[in-house]
C-alpha positions, -999 to 999 in steps of 0.1 A, spaced: 91 -184 155 87 -186 115 108 -166 91 79 -143 84 76 -135 124 111 -129 125 113 -105 97 87 -84 109 102 -82 144 137 -73 130 114 -44 111 102 -30 139 134 -32 157 150 -13 126 121 13 130 135 27 161 165 36 144 173 68 128 189 71 91 219 85 108 224 55 134 219 30 102 246 47 84 273 47 110 264 8 117 269 2 81 301 20 77 317 -1 105 311 -35 85 338 -49 61 331 -57 24 324 -91 30 299 -84 56 281 -60 36 279 -86 7 266 -110 30 238 -84 43 227 -77 9 217 -114 5 189 -106 35 173 -77 10 142 -77 -3 147 -84 -43 117 -69 -52 127 -34 -33 122 -7 -63 146 12 -47 175 -8 -53 195 -11 -85 183 -43 -109 222 -52 -107 218 -52 -70 186 -72 -68 203 -105 -79 223 -127 -54 248 -139 -79 275 -115 -89 307 -126 -108 341 -115 -96 356 -121 -131 371 -88 -153 353 -81 -182 370 -98 -214 360 -70 -239 329 -53 -255 296 -74 -259 298 -92 -297 264 -107 -304 277 -127 -332 304 -143 -315 286 -150 -288 260 -169 -310 286 -186 -328 303 -200 -292 270 -212 -282 264 -230 -312 297 -249 -312 293 -258 -274 259 -274 -280 274 -297 -309 302 -304 -288 283 -315 -257 265 -350 -257 230 -348 -256 209 -364 -225 200 -397 -224 163 -402 -227 149 -424 -195 125 -443 -219 140 -448 -258 116 -439 -290 105 -466 -307 74 -469 -334 45 -491 -321 14 -498 -335 -16 -497 -314 -53 -512 -322 -65 -528 -350 -58 -516 -387 -90 -504 -405 -102 -527 -432 -131 -513 -451 -162 -539 -449 -167 -565 -479 -200 -562 -497 -214 -593 -508 -235 -593 -538 -256 -619 -549 -261 -626 -586 -297 -628 -599 -312 -651 -622 -325 -638 -655 -355 -659 -652 -362 -648 -617 -398 -636 -610 -390 -610 -590 -364 -593 -610 -372 -557 -619 -353 -561 -657 -377 -548 -683 -377 -542 -720 -368 -503 -714 -338 -509 -696 -317 -514 -731 -338 -482 -743 -329 -462 -715 -294 -473 -709 -287 -458 -746 -303 -426 -744 -286 -396 -742 -290 -369 -717 -315 -346 -740 -335 -374 -744 -337 -379 -710 -345 -346 -700 -374 -346 -727 -388 -377 -713 -387 -366 -677 -407 -335 -691 -429 -357 -708 -437 -376 -679 -442 -345 -657 -411 -348 -636 -408 -311 -632 -384 -314 -603 -356 -327 -623 -359 -298 -653 -363 -263 -656 -391 -243 -667 -374 -236 -700 -371 -271 -705 -406 -285 -695 -421 -254 -718 -396 -265 -747 -407 -303 -749 -446 -292 -746 -443 -268 -775 -418 -295 -795 -393 -265 -793 -353 -278 -797 -330 -260 -774 -296 -260 -776 -285 -260 -740 -296 -281 -710 -289 -312 -692 -294 -323 -657 -270 -295 -644 -294 -270 -662 -319 -271 -634 -296 -253 -609 -288 -225 -634 -304 -192 -646 -313 -183 -679 -293 -162 -697 -295 -123 -692 -314 -107 -722 -298 -71 -729 -322 -48 -736 -312 -15 -754 -318 15 -733 -347 34 -733 -338 68 -758 -338 104 -745 -364 127 -745 -361 143 -775 -394 171 -770 -386 200 -782 -393 226 -754 -395 255 -779 -418 242 -801 -440 230 -773 -443 264 -759 -450 279 -795 -478 253 -796 -490 262 -763 -492 297 -769 -512 292 -805 -534 269 -785 -529 241 -809 -561 219 -807 -537 188 -817 -517 190 -784 -535 171 -758 -507 154 -737 -471 173 -733 -445 149 -719 -412 168 -705 -398 142 -685 -361 139 -677 -352 168 -700 -323 186 -683 -312 221 -684 -344 240 -690 -339 275 -679 -362 295 -656 -372 317 -684 -387 287 -704 -403 276 -671 -422 309 -671 -430 309 -707 -442 277 -704 -468 285 -671 -476 316 -690 -486 301 -722 -506 277 -701 -530 304 -682 -546 309 -718 -543 272 -732 -581 256 -732 -566 222 -753 -538 205 -730 -553 181 -707 -519 161 -695 -487 179 -684 -456 159 -671 -427 173 -662 -409 150 -636 -373 150 -630 -366 187 -647 -351 201 -619 -380 227 -615 -371 252 -590 -393 259 -557 -391 297 -568 -416 291 -596 -439 277 -571 -462 312 -571 -462 311 -610 -472 277 -608 -501 282 -586 -510 313 -610 -514 291 -638 -534 263 -621 -558 292 -607 -562 305 -644 -564 274 -664 -597 252 -665 -586 223 -687 -559 210 -671 -566 174 -658 -533 155 -650 -498 172 -637 -469 150 -630 -442 169 -609 -424 145 -593 -385 144 -585 -380 182 -584 -374 209 -562 -404 217 -548 -407 225 -508 -435 217 -482 -446 253 -483 -452 251 -523 -466 215 -522 -493 228 -497 -500 258 -520 -506 239 -549 -531 214 -533 -553 244 -522 -553 259 -552 -565 228 -575 -594 232 -548 -604 262 -570 -596 246 -601 -619 218 -599 -609 203 -629 -575 184 -617 -581 147 -618 -546 135 -610 -516 151 -592 -484 135 -586 -458 157 -564 -437 126 -551 -399 123 -544 -391 162 -537 -360 176 -524 -376 178 -489 -389 144 -484 -403 150 -449 -428 173 -452 -440 181 -412 -468 175 -394 -480 210 -401 -475 207 -439 -497 175 -439 -522 188 -421 -527 217 -444 -527 196 -474 -552 173 -458 -576 201 -450 -569 212 -488 -576 176 -502 -608 172 -479 -625 203 -494 -619 188 -532 -647 170 -547 -632 163 -578 -592 148 -575 -593 110 -578 -552 105 -578 -526 121 -556 -489 107 -554 -475 120 -523 -457 106 -492 -474 114 -464 -458 102 -427 -487 104 -406 -514 79 -403 -543 105 -395 -534 127 -424 -529 99 -446 -561 82 -437 -581 113 -441 -568 120 -477 -575 83 -487 -613 86 -474 -617 119 -493 -599 102 -525 -626 71 -519 -652 96 -514 -644 113 -545 -646 78 -566 -682 72 -550 -693 106 -565 -681 96 -599 -699 64 -599 -731 80 -589 -729 106 -613 -724 78 -644 -753 63 -626 -772 96 -630 -777 105 -596 -785 141 -584 -757 154 -564 -759 189 -541 -731 211 -554 -723 215 -514 -695 188 -504 -704 173 -474 -677 182 -445 -652 155 -437 -656 135 -404 -632 148 -381 -608 126 -366 -620 105 -332 -609 122 -300 -625 96 -279 -634 61 -276 -674 65 -272 -689 35 -293 -657 13 -289 -666 -1 -253 -656 -36 -251 -638 -36 -283 -600 -34 -278 -590 -39 -314 -611 -11 -324 -593 13 -298 -560 2 -312 -574 10 -348 -585 46 -336 -555 52 -319 -534 45 -349 -553 65 -370 -570 36 -390 -607 39 -392 -616 5 -405 -583 -17 -403 -548 -18 -412 -556 -15 -449 -582 11 -465 -604 -5 -490 -620 6 -522 -606 13 -558 -571 1 -546 -565 31 -521 -531 25 -506 -527 32 -466 -493 19 -459 -470 37 -441 -442 38 -469 -463 41 -498 -476 68 -518 -512 78 -515 -527 67 -547 -564 66 -558 -561 45 -586 
């Protein structure tokens, strides 16, 4: 019988006894018998204290409190006094293998009169040339891989350069420090007075990047533009134009009949105000360029973009629109209208007769009729692109992340 089977049988026999009977049996044992019995106890039993799980128990009396430094000093002295263990194989230095020796290259002395010798009369000239002269020679011979563009153009135009060498081919040109652009020094108050007087010399007004313009000055400016008949271009980019003045701006665009270009980029206009502006310029019939990109709210939404596309589709005058449209269907519809306006301008320049009623824009396709057998055309229709990935004509952009510009 194995030890495991024997212990299993003993456990089954002990399971028949009660705790009181086991305590009575243990009380009858002596101290030596209890110590011998403890040797048969499972050392992994968590019910026993850690001091009772180990078989080794010392019977010596404690010599005093624990002193760590004294114990370390004793162990060090004991290790020095004891003799080291004898090694079965003594240590000795041995060299195994062969020592490395570099391979000797034998060079043959060439005769100067050898017919196969590569020595020429230019060897002495090139040996005494400086680095700058070698760079100039490489430029003359067309070795552009050894020099940079600055060195090449300097050698072709016979210009002297103070820096260079073979190491210059991997270095960039020194940075040219340009002075910053001057601030916009346009006087807003004087400009408003000129607009009120309807100054014939004031054709373009640039108020870009002028800060701290009050709402009262914006109202005076828009009120003066309602009766002005000489201003052609107005640029107010990055002037913190508020959205609360959007109604006054639309009233100005309805009353003004001479303004052809309006730039309101990088301001605080909302999608509803942008939609209202696009709807107002349909009645204006003089606006050729309108830029409204980079506003406070970058995403206009599908409802606002559809309204903008409807307004632009009814406009036969607008040629350029700077506005980010996220949806391909609205973007392509605006591109088609701008391209049609450029075509109308071309026909007018040629003297063709054009009816006053604008032709209706074709609605976006809702089916694949006419595209049978053309899977690529079906995918273009599904993506909202009527003719391909890029709409042609007059530089109109139809990429997903660019502004709609009819140039």
